[in-house]
C-alpha positions in Angstrom: 90.3 176.9 105.5 91.0 175.6 109.0 88.6 178.1 110.6 85.7 177.1 108.4 83.1 174.6 109.6 82.3 171.5 107.6 79.1 173.0 106.2 80.9 176.1 104.9 83.7 174.0 103.4 81.2 171.8 101.6 79.6 174.9 100.1 83.0 176.1 99.0 83.7 172.8 97.4 80.4 172.7 95.5 81.4 176.1 94.0 84.6 174.4 92.8 83.0 171.4 91.3 83.1 170.4 87.6 80.0 168.2 87.7 80.8 165.5 85.2 79.1 163.0 82.9 81.5 161.3 80.5 79.8 158.0 80.5 80.0 156.1 77.2 76.2 155.8 77.2 75.4 159.4 78.1 72.3 160.8 76.4 70.7 164.2 76.0 68.3 163.4 78.8 71.3 162.7 81.0 72.9 166.1 80.1 69.6 167.9 80.7 69.4 166.3 84.2 73.1 167.3 84.8 72.2 170.9 83.9 69.4 170.9 86.4 71.5 169.3 89.1 74.3 171.9 88.6 72.1 174.5 90.4 71.8 173.2 94.0 70.1 174.4 97.1 73.6 175.1 98.5 74.9 177.0 95.5 75.9 176.5 91.9 78.7 174.3 90.7 81.6 175.9 88.7 81.0 174.0 85.5 79.6 170.9 83.9 82.0 168.6 82.0 80.4 166.7 79.1 81.2 165.1 75.8 81.7 167.6 72.9 78.6 166.3 71.1 76.4 167.6 73.8 77.8 171.2 74.2 75.4 172.9 71.8 72.5 171.0 73.4 73.6 172.0 77.0 74.3 175.7 76.3 70.7 177.0 76.3 69.7 174.7 79.1 72.4 175.6 81.6 72.4 178.5 84.0 74.5 181.3 82.4 76.7 181.6 85.5 77.9 177.9 85.1 80.6 177.1 82.6 80.6 174.3 80.0 83.8 172.2 80.0 84.3 169.5 77.4 87.0 167.0 76.5 89.3 166.6 73.5 91.8 164.0 72.5 89.9 162.0 75.1 90.5 159.5 76.7 93.3 158.1 74.6 95.7 161.0 74.6 96.8 160.5 71.0 99.4 162.6 69.1 97.2 163.8 66.2 97.4 167.5 66.9 95.4 168.6 63.9 92.4 166.3 64.9 92.5 167.7 68.4 92.5 171.2 67.1 89.5 170.5 64.9 87.7 169.1 68.0 88.6 172.1 70.0 87.4 174.7 67.5 84.1 172.9 67.0 83.5 172.7 70.7 84.3 176.4 71.2 82.0 177.2 68.3 79.2 175.2 70.0 79.6 177.2 73.2 82.3 175.5 75.3 84.0 177.7 77.8 86.7 175.3 78.8 88.6 172.6 77.0 90.0 169.6 78.9 92.8 168.2 76.7 94.5 164.8 77.2 98.1 165.4 76.4 100.0 162.8 74.4 101.4 161.3 77.7 102.8 158.2 75.9 105.2 160.6 74.1 106.2 162.3 77.3 109.9 161.6 76.8 109.6 163.9 73.8 108.8 166.9 76.0 109.1 169.3 73.1 106.3 167.6 71.3 104.0 167.7 74.4 104.8 171.4 74.9 104.1 172.2 71.2 100.8 170.1 71.4 99.6 172.2 74.4 100.7 175.5 72.7 98.8 174.7 69.5 95.7 173.6 71.4 95.8 176.7 73.5 95.8 178.8 70.3 92.9 176.7 68.9 90.9 177.2 72.1 90.9 181.0 71.7 89.3 182.6 74.7 88.3 179.2 76.2 90.3 178.1 79.1 92.6 175.1 78.4 92.9 172.4 81.1 95.6 169.8 80.4 95.0 166.3 81.5 98.3 164.6 82.3 96.9 161.1 83.1 99.3 160.9 86.1 98.2 157.4 87.1 99.4 156.0 83.8 102.7 158.0 83.9 103.4 156.8 87.4 106.9 158.1 87.9 106.9 161.4 89.9 109.9 162.7 87.8 108.0 162.1 84.6 104.8 163.6 86.1 106.8 166.8 86.9 108.2 166.8 83.3 104.6 166.6 82.0 103.5 169.4 84.2 106.4 171.6 83.2 105.8 170.9 79.5 102.2 171.8 79.8 103.0 175.0 81.7 105.5 176.0 79.1 102.9 175.4 76.4 100.5 177.8 78.1 98.1 175.6 80.0 95.5 177.4 82.2 95.1 174.3 84.4 96.9 171.1 85.3 94.5 168.2 85.7 95.4 164.8 87.0 93.3 162.3 85.1 90.6 161.3 82.7 89.0 159.1 85.3 89.0 156.3 82.7 92.1 154.4 84.0 92.8 152.2 86.9 94.6 154.9 88.9 93.2 158.4 88.8 93.9 161.3 91.2 96.3 160.6 94.1 97.7 162.9 96.7 101.2 162.1 95.5 100.5 163.2 92.0 98.6 166.2 93.2 101.5 167.3 95.2 103.8 167.2 92.2 101.4 169.2 90.1 100.7 171.8 92.8 104.4 172.2 93.4 104.9 172.9 89.7 102.1 175.4 89.8 103.5 177.1 93.0 106.9 177.3 91.3 105.2 179.4 88.5 103.7 181.8 91.0 100.4 180.0 91.5 98.8 181.6 88.5 97.7 178.3 86.9 94.8 176.2 88.2 94.7 172.6 89.5 92.0 170.0 88.9 92.1 166.6 90.6 89.7 164.2 88.8 88.7 160.5 89.1 88.0 158.6 92.3 86.8 161.6 94.3 83.6 160.3 95.9 83.2 162.0 99.3 83.4 165.3 101.1 86.5 164.0 102.8 88.2 163.2 99.5 87.4 166.6 98.1 88.4 168.5 101.2 91.7 166.7 101.3 92.7 167.9 97.8 91.6 171.5 98.7 93.6 171.4 101.9 96.6 170.2 100.0 96.2 173.0 97.4 96.1 175.6 100.1 99.0 174.1 101.9 101.2 174.3 98.8 99.9 177.3 97.0 98.8 179.4 100.0 95.7 180.1 102.2 92.8 181.3 100.1 94.3 180.0 96.8 91.7 177.3 96.2 88.9 179.4 94.6 86.9 178.3 91.5 89.1 180.3 89.2 92.1 178.2 90.3 90.8 175.0 91.8 88.3 172.5 90.4 87.2 169.0 91.4 86.3 166.7 88.5 83.7 164.3 89.8 80.1 163.2 89.4 78.9 161.3 92.5 80.6 163.5 95.1 77.9 166.2 94.8 75.5 164.0 96.9 77.9 163.9 99.8 78.8 167.6 99.5 75.1 168.5 99.7 74.5 166.3 102.7 77.4 168.0 104.6 76.4 171.5 103.5 72.8 171.0 104.6 73.6 169.1 107.7 71.6 166.1 106.5 72.4 162.5 107.3 75.2 161.0 105.1 75.3 157.4 103.9 78.2 156.6 106.2 80.8 156.3 103.5 84.0 158.2 104.3 87.1 157.7 102.2 90.3 159.5 103.1 91.9 161.1 100.1 
């Protein structure tokens, strides 16, 4: 990625974006606007990420090349596996392509439970991709974050995701490093999604650079790397088009 100019990098980041609206007051009108915004003058985003209740509404309104991701066991990360399985099956039936599951991170010291939870939700998801949200900001301890990552990987997760974006601490480079090292240790076949607090081109580029540093040059493509965010698209579009930015730059 070092030989790419900023405009090319911004377009690559747009293609890796899970454009998100998980606001508590989200409406069908908001989801319709999200579907429209997902097709940009600089390319399409990878997916939209929305509440399960809007999946069936979004499906016919969204460009067929863009995936629908939705959340289950969200944001609390409870341990009712059967309830999460019902949510998952209903979302897939409604047209979800990807399921973002919050693991039972408060039960992390029982790694067998977390592994089994992921395995059962992976089965319930069928052909849909399973992204496991580890809520790394709440776990805090890098050793425990690594345990969560390994449990999710053993359970068959397709992606490791940092955060719900609903807690005080969301994605951090320290947590991202732990997850990416776990992924690299498994041959780099599982994806990575930082989420929460990613507001600028510089933030997003930092996570992509980190992913390629740990997992290898060319690794961070939409099949393996996603960015969970809502507001960052504005800055990515400004950089991609060469337009003036609002002057806000935040190092990741």
